[in-house]
DOPAVEX-965814 format. One line per 5 residues: their letters; for each residue x, y, z of C-alpha. Coordinates in Angstrom, 1 decimal, decimal comma. Layout:
BEGIN
A> X/Y/Z  ...
***
This chain:
BEGIN
MGKIA> 131,3/45,1/132,4  128,8/42,4/132,1  129,3/39,2/134,0  131,3/36,5/132,8  129,7/33,4/134,4
GGRAA> 130,9/30,1/134,5  134,4/30,0/133,8  134,1/31,6/130,2  136,7/34,4/131,2  139,8/32,4/130,2
VLIAG> 138,1/32,1/126,8  137,5/35,6/126,4  140,8/37,1/128,0  142,0/34,8/125,0  140,2/36,1/122,7
LMLMA> 141,0/39,4/123,3  144,7/38,4/123,1  143,8/37,2/119,9  142,0/40,3/118,3  144,8/42,3/119,9
ASPPD> 147,8/40,1/118,3  146,1/40,7/114,9  147,7/43,7/112,6  145,4/46,2/112,2  143,4/47,4/109,0
PAPDP> 144,1/49,8/107,0  141,6/52,9/107,5  138,7/52,9/105,1  138,2/55,4/102,1  135,5/57,7/102,6
TPNAA> 136,2/59,6/99,4  133,5/59,8/96,6  135,3/58,2/93,9  136,2/54,9/96,2  135,3/51,6/94,7
WAQPG> 131,6/51,1/97,0  130,5/54,4/95,8  130,7/52,7/91,5  127,3/53,3/89,7  125,4/50,4/89,5
AGNPL> 126,9/48,5/92,0  124,3/45,3/93,7  125,8/45,6/97,5  123,9/47,0/99,2  120,9/45,2/98,3
LPAYA> 118,7/47,4/100,5  118,0/51,3/99,8  117,8/51,7/103,6  119,7/51,4/106,6  119,1/48,1/108,1
ADPSI> 120,4/44,9/110,0  119,8/41,5/111,6  118,1/40,2/108,5  116,0/37,7/108,2  115,5/35,7/104,5
VQDQG> 112,4/33,3/103,9  110,7/32,6/100,6  107,0/31,8/100,1  105,5/31,5/97,1  107,8/32,6/94,7
RWYIF> 108,0/35,8/96,7  110,2/36,8/99,1  110,6/38,7/102,2  113,8/40,0/104,4  113,2/41,1/107,8
ATIDP> 115,2/43,2/110,0  116,3/45,7/112,5  115,3/49,4/111,7  119,0/51,7/112,0  119,7/53,9/113,5
WGGDH> 119,4/51,3/116,7  115,8/49,9/116,4  112,8/51,6/115,4  109,3/50,8/117,0  108,7/48,3/114,5
VGLWQ> 110,2/45,3/112,1  111,1/46,8/109,1  109,9/44,0/106,6  110,9/44,2/102,5  109,3/42,2/99,9
SANGR> 110,1/41,3/96,3  109,9/39,3/93,5  112,4/38,6/91,6  115,0/39,8/95,0  116,7/42,7/93,1
DWSFS> 114,1/45,4/93,8  112,0/45,9/97,5  109,7/47,2/98,6  109,4/48,7/102,4  106,1/48,0/104,6
QPAWP> 106,1/47,8/108,8  104,0/44,9/110,2  101,4/46,3/112,8  103,3/43,6/115,6  105,6/43,5/116,5
TKAAA> 105,6/47,2/118,2  107,3/48,4/121,2  104,2/49,4/122,8  102,7/46,1/122,2  105,9/43,8/123,0
TSPTS> 106,4/45,2/126,7  106,6/43,1/129,6  107,1/43,8/133,4  110,8/42,8/132,5  111,0/44,4/128,8
GDSMV> 113,8/47,1/129,4  114,3/50,6/127,0  115,9/48,7/123,9  113,6/48,7/120,6  112,9/45,9/118,1
WAPSV> 116,0/44,2/117,2  116,7/41,3/114,9  113,7/39,1/113,7  113,9/35,2/112,3  111,3/34,1/110,4
VKGRD> 111,1/30,9/109,7  108,3/28,2/108,8  107,1/26,0/111,0  105,4/22,1/110,1  102,1/23,5/110,1
GRWWM> 102,1/25,0/107,8  101,9/28,8/109,5  104,8/31,1/109,7  106,8/31,7/113,0  108,4/35,5/113,6
YVSVG> 110,6/35,0/116,9  111,7/39,0/118,1  113,6/40,9/120,5  111,8/43,5/121,8  112,2/45,3/125,1
SEVWV> 115,4/42,8/125,3  113,6/40,5/125,3  112,4/37,1/123,2  109,0/37,3/121,9  107,0/35,1/119,2
GSAPS> 104,3/35,7/116,9  102,9/34,2/114,0  101,0/35,0/110,5  99,8/32,9/107,8  102,2/34,6/105,3
PAGPW> 105,2/36,1/106,0  103,2/39,5/104,3  101,2/38,9/107,3  98,7/39,5/109,3  101,6/39,5/112,2
ADANH> 100,0/38,9/115,9  101,4/38,0/119,1  100,8/34,1/119,8  102,2/33,8/123,9  98,6/35,8/124,9
GKPLI> 101,4/39,2/125,4  103,8/37,2/127,5  107,1/36,5/126,0  109,1/33,7/125,3  112,1/34,5/127,0
PGNAM> 111,8/37,6/129,7  114,7/39,7/129,7  115,8/38,3/133,5  116,0/34,4/132,0  119,5/34,6/132,7
PGYHM> 121,0/37,6/134,9  124,3/38,6/133,5  123,8/38,2/129,4  121,2/39,9/126,8  118,3/37,7/126,4
IDAEA> 118,4/39,0/122,3  119,3/37,9/118,8  116,6/34,8/119,3  117,6/33,1/115,3  114,9/29,7/115,3
FIDDD> 116,1/26,8/112,9  113,7/23,3/111,8  115,5/20,6/111,5  114,9/17,7/108,6  113,0/15,7/110,8
GQAYL> 111,4/18,7/111,5  112,0/19,9/114,8  112,3/23,0/115,6  115,2/24,5/118,0  115,8/28,0/119,5
AWGSG> 119,4/29,7/120,0  119,9/32,7/121,6  122,3/34,7/123,7  124,2/37,8/123,8  126,8/39,4/125,6
LHWVN> 126,6/42,8/127,5  128,6/46,3/127,3  130,8/44,1/124,6  131,6/42,2/127,0  131,8/38,2/125,1
GHCFI> 128,3/36,7/126,1  126,5/33,0/126,1  124,5/30,6/123,7  121,3/29,2/124,6  119,6/26,6/122,6
ARLAP> 116,6/24,8/123,4  114,1/22,9/121,7  110,9/24,8/120,9  107,6/22,3/121,6  105,5/21,4/118,8
DMVHL> 102,6/25,1/119,3  106,5/26,1/118,9  105,6/29,2/121,3  107,1/27,7/124,1  110,5/25,7/125,0
DGPPR> 110,2/22,8/124,8  113,0/21,2/127,9  115,5/23,6/129,2  117,5/25,1/127,5  121,7/24,3/126,7
DVTPA> 124,6/26,2/127,4  126,5/25,9/123,9  128,8/28,4/124,7  131,5/28,1/121,9  134,9/30,0/121,6
HYFEA> 134,4/34,3/121,1  130,8/34,1/121,3  129,2/37,3/121,2  126,1/37,5/119,5  123,9/36,5/116,5
PFLFK> 123,7/32,9/116,7  122,9/31,4/113,4  122,1/27,4/113,0  122,2/25,6/109,3  123,3/21,8/108,8
AAGRY> 125,1/20,6/105,7  126,4/17,1/104,3  124,9/16,0/107,8  127,2/18,3/110,0  125,7/21,1/112,2
YLTYS> 127,1/24,5/112,0  126,9/27,3/114,8  127,2/30,4/112,6  127,7/33,9/115,6  129,0/37,3/115,3
AGNTT> 132,3/38,9/117,8  133,4/42,0/118,3  131,4/45,3/118,2  129,3/46,2/115,4  129,5/50,0/116,1
TDTYQ> 133,0/50,2/115,7  135,8/48,2/113,1  135,5/44,7/115,0  132,8/42,9/114,1  132,6/39,3/112,6
VRYAT> 131,6/36,3/111,5  133,0/33,3/113,1  131,5/29,4/113,3  131,5/26,4/114,7  130,7/23,1/114,0
GPTPM> 128,3/19,9/116,3  127,2/16,5/115,8  124,0/17,6/116,6  121,5/21,1/117,0  122,0/21,1/120,6
GPFTE> 126,1/21,2/120,2  128,5/19,8/121,6  129,6/23,0/119,0  134,1/23,5/118,6  135,0/26,3/117,0
APNSP> 136,0/25,6/113,5  139,9/26,2/113,3  139,6/28,6/110,2  137,2/30,8/111,8  136,7/33,6/111,6
ILSTD> 135,5/33,7/107,8  133,7/37,1/107,0  135,8/40,6/108,8  136,7/44,2/108,1  138,1/44,3/104,9
AAQNI> 139,0/47,9/104,9  140,8/48,1/102,0  137,7/47,4/100,4  135,5/49,8/102,4  133,3/46,9/103,6
VSPGH> 133,0/47,7/107,6  132,5/44,9/110,2  130,7/42,0/108,3  128,2/40,5/110,6  124,2/39,5/112,0
HAIFR> 124,2/37,1/109,3  120,9/34,7/107,7  122,3/32,1/105,4  120,0/31,0/102,7  119,8/28,9/99,4
SGGQT> 118,5/29,2/96,0  119,0/27,2/93,0  121,4/24,9/95,0  123,4/27,8/95,8  124,1/28,9/99,4
YILYH> 124,6/32,7/100,5  125,3/35,2/103,2  123,1/37,7/104,2  124,6/40,0/106,8  124,7/43,6/107,4
RQALP> 127,3/45,7/107,7  128,5/49,8/108,6  126,9/51,9/105,7  129,4/54,6/104,0  131,5/56,3/104,0
WTGPR> 133,1/55,2/107,3  134,8/57,4/108,7  135,0/55,9/112,0  132,4/55,0/115,1  129,6/57,9/114,3
AETLR> 126,7/58,9/116,7  124,5/56,9/115,4  124,7/52,9/114,0  123,8/53,3/110,7  124,4/49,9/109,0
QVVVD> 123,1/48,1/105,5  122,2/44,4/104,3  123,9/42,9/101,9  124,6/39,2/100,5  127,1/36,7/99,1
RLHVR> 128,2/33,5/98,6  129,3/30,7/100,8  130,8/27,8/100,3  130,5/24,9/102,4  134,6/22,9/101,6
PDGLL> 134,6/18,9/101,1  136,5/18,4/103,9  133,1/20,1/106,0  135,3/23,4/106,4  133,7/26,7/105,5
DRVHP> 135,5/28,8/103,0  136,3/32,4/103,9  133,2/35,3/102,3  134,9/37,3/99,9  133,2/40,3/101,0
THTGA> 131,9/42,5/97,9  130,1/45,5/96,4  128,9/44,0/93,5  126,4/41,3/95,1  126,0/37,6/94,7
AVAGW> 124,8/36,2/91,6  121,5/34,7/93,6  120,3/31,8/91,2  117,6/32,8/90,1  117,5/36,8/91,4
PSSRE> 117,9/38,8/87,7  121,5/40,4/87,2  120,2/44,3/88,2  117,9/46,0/89,4  115,1/47,7/87,3
HGLPW> 116,5/51,0/86,8  113,8/52,8/84,3  115,3/55,4/81,7  118,7/57,0/81,4  118,9/60,6/82,8
RASGQ> 121,2/63,3/84,1  121,2/64,8/87,2  122,1/68,7/88,2  121,6/70,8/92,1  123,1/70,8/95,0
GADAA> 124,4/68,5/97,3  124,3/68,6/100,7  128,8/67,9/100,5  130,8/66,4/98,0  129,8/62,8/99,0
HGPER> 126,1/63,8/98,2  125,8/64,9/95,0  122,6/65,2/92,7  124,3/62,4/91,0  124,0/60,3/93,8
AADNN> 120,3/59,9/93,2  120,8/58,4/88,8  123,6/55,8/89,6  121,6/52,8/90,9  123,9/51,7/94,2
FATLW> 122,5/52,2/97,6  126,0/52,6/99,2  125,9/56,8/98,0  122,6/58,6/97,7  121,7/62,2/97,7
RPGPD> 121,6/64,7/100,7  119,7/68,2/99,1  122,2/71,2/99,3  120,9/74,9/100,4  118,2/75,5/98,1
GMLTA> 116,4/71,2/98,1  116,3/71,0/94,9  117,6/68,1/92,8  116,9/68,2/88,5  116,6/65,9/85,7
DLGQL> 117,5/65,5/82,2  116,4/62,8/80,3  117,8/64,5/77,1  114,8/64,5/74,7  111,1/64,5/75,0
RKLHR> 109,7/62,5/76,4  106,7/60,2/77,5  107,3/60,0/81,6  104,6/57,9/83,4  105,7/57,6/86,5
SLLRP> 108,6/58,0/89,7  109,9/55,8/91,9  111,8/57,2/94,8  113,7/55,8/98,0  114,2/58,2/100,0
EFADR> 117,0/57,9/103,0  114,7/57,0/106,2  111,9/54,8/104,8  109,6/54,5/107,8  110,0/58,2/108,2
PWAFT> 107,7/61,0/106,5  109,6/62,6/103,4  108,1/65,8/101,8  108,7/66,5/97,9  107,1/68,8/95,3
LEASP> 107,6/67,4/90,9  107,7/69,8/88,1  107,8/68,9/85,1  109,6/71,4/81,9  110,1/70,7/78,0
DGRQW> 112,6/72,3/77,6  113,9/73,5/81,1  112,8/77,8/81,1  108,8/77,0/81,1  108,2/74,7/84,4
QVIVP> 104,8/73,2/85,9  103,9/71,7/89,2  102,5/68,1/87,8  102,8/66,7/92,2  102,0/69,2/94,4
EQEQH> 103,5/69,4/97,4  102,7/65,9/99,7  104,5/64,1/102,6  104,6/60,8/102,4  106,5/57,8/104,4
GSPIL> 107,7/54,0/102,2  110,4/52,8/99,8  109,6/53,3/97,3  107,2/55,9/96,9  104,8/55,8/93,7
VTHGV> 104,5/59,1/91,7  102,3/59,3/88,8  102,4/61,9/86,1  101,7/61,2/83,0  103,4/63,6/81,5
TARYL> 105,5/64,6/78,0  109,2/66,4/79,3  112,6/66,4/79,0  112,4/68,1/82,2  111,5/66,8/86,0
RLHTK> 112,2/69,0/88,9  112,3/67,7/92,9  111,5/69,9/95,9  112,2/68,3/99,6  110,9/70,3/102,1
PGQTG> 113,1/72,7/104,0  114,8/71,5/106,6  113,7/67,7/106,7  116,2/65,0/107,7  116,9/62,4/105,2
GLWEW> 118,3/61,7/101,5  117,1/60,4/98,5  119,1/57,1/97,5  117,5/57,0/94,4  114,5/58,1/91,5
VIE> 113,2/56,1/88,7  112,1/57,4/86,2  109,7/55,2/83,4
***
């Protein structure tokens, strides 16, 4: 168990009693015909296991920075989109576990990037590596990113003994002053939230941090301002179970004091909808509307599992005239974000055949335009696409289960399903989407995966 300091023991006990008094949620439905598995769902937003998202827009392009699951990777994940619906994956050269290390670093991986634009026009990233906070900078969200503090953490791992120095989130007020909030508990015991002003160089703290911990705080602070009021939103509970949730407090300044709102939490497990442990969020605006981007457990959910697998989703957030936040209605359809198209580009329609690893991961999952579902290869490792008639097929976009891992495949084509020719010899690539050109006239395409490799396919788009 972690330490509890500063008289927070009573707050923690009260929070645990409150959670214990709440009625248990019904068990989620893991079956493949549940509501979450229906074709065309807009949530999850990304074809990936990802968590702790940060979202920005620059010159008409959207960027999501996120932790790569399971439980972080050697790099941060970067997703880019011109329209907010069709996303491409990459991994910036910085930060990496190897590059962002110091004598006070722990063994934790790269987690929870927060990206903002400074007054100087540059972009700044505050990211948790080795359980301490590092800062990097770039001329654009697309990079190139580089360390900004001469190989040292902004907040070392031993800065506040007894608490986790992670989940740093930057906030820039209307006057241009930047602030940094961070802090988490240890061993799933509630933590502390610290906030400090950032110096004009965005690389150092301008004065000592202030402990602004509201009731039921565990981690993942996010500050925003609406109608002259400051909102400190944060997560409580355990992200690996079904208790994670988003709570909030309000205050008169970015440095607090913050008082938890009477209708907190605003987002929590809704097992009836198969929405489990939503949290660690970012709040953004588009077209004058407010949205919340957050992660939740990947489906199908059957209870705590060996690997922590989460996915990023988006829903609406409403600020009421009285200053309270409405409870978020989490969805599988996803929010109709202003300025984004209503759906993803999905290519030509096709019918799938072949084997799947089990009933929840059949071949049809690669053609259902739903990133909550995926095809996992059966023993033969083969998936066949029937386009219904002879068509000129220009390219395929393959979205593998793990975009950061190599994925090997071969493509064949046939006019009639009997005579086949190899159009893409076996190759190994990583990314999402993997773009494969194959100018061919055919009715059928057949995908072979490498025997024994891990990872399925979220989606196969044929154009």
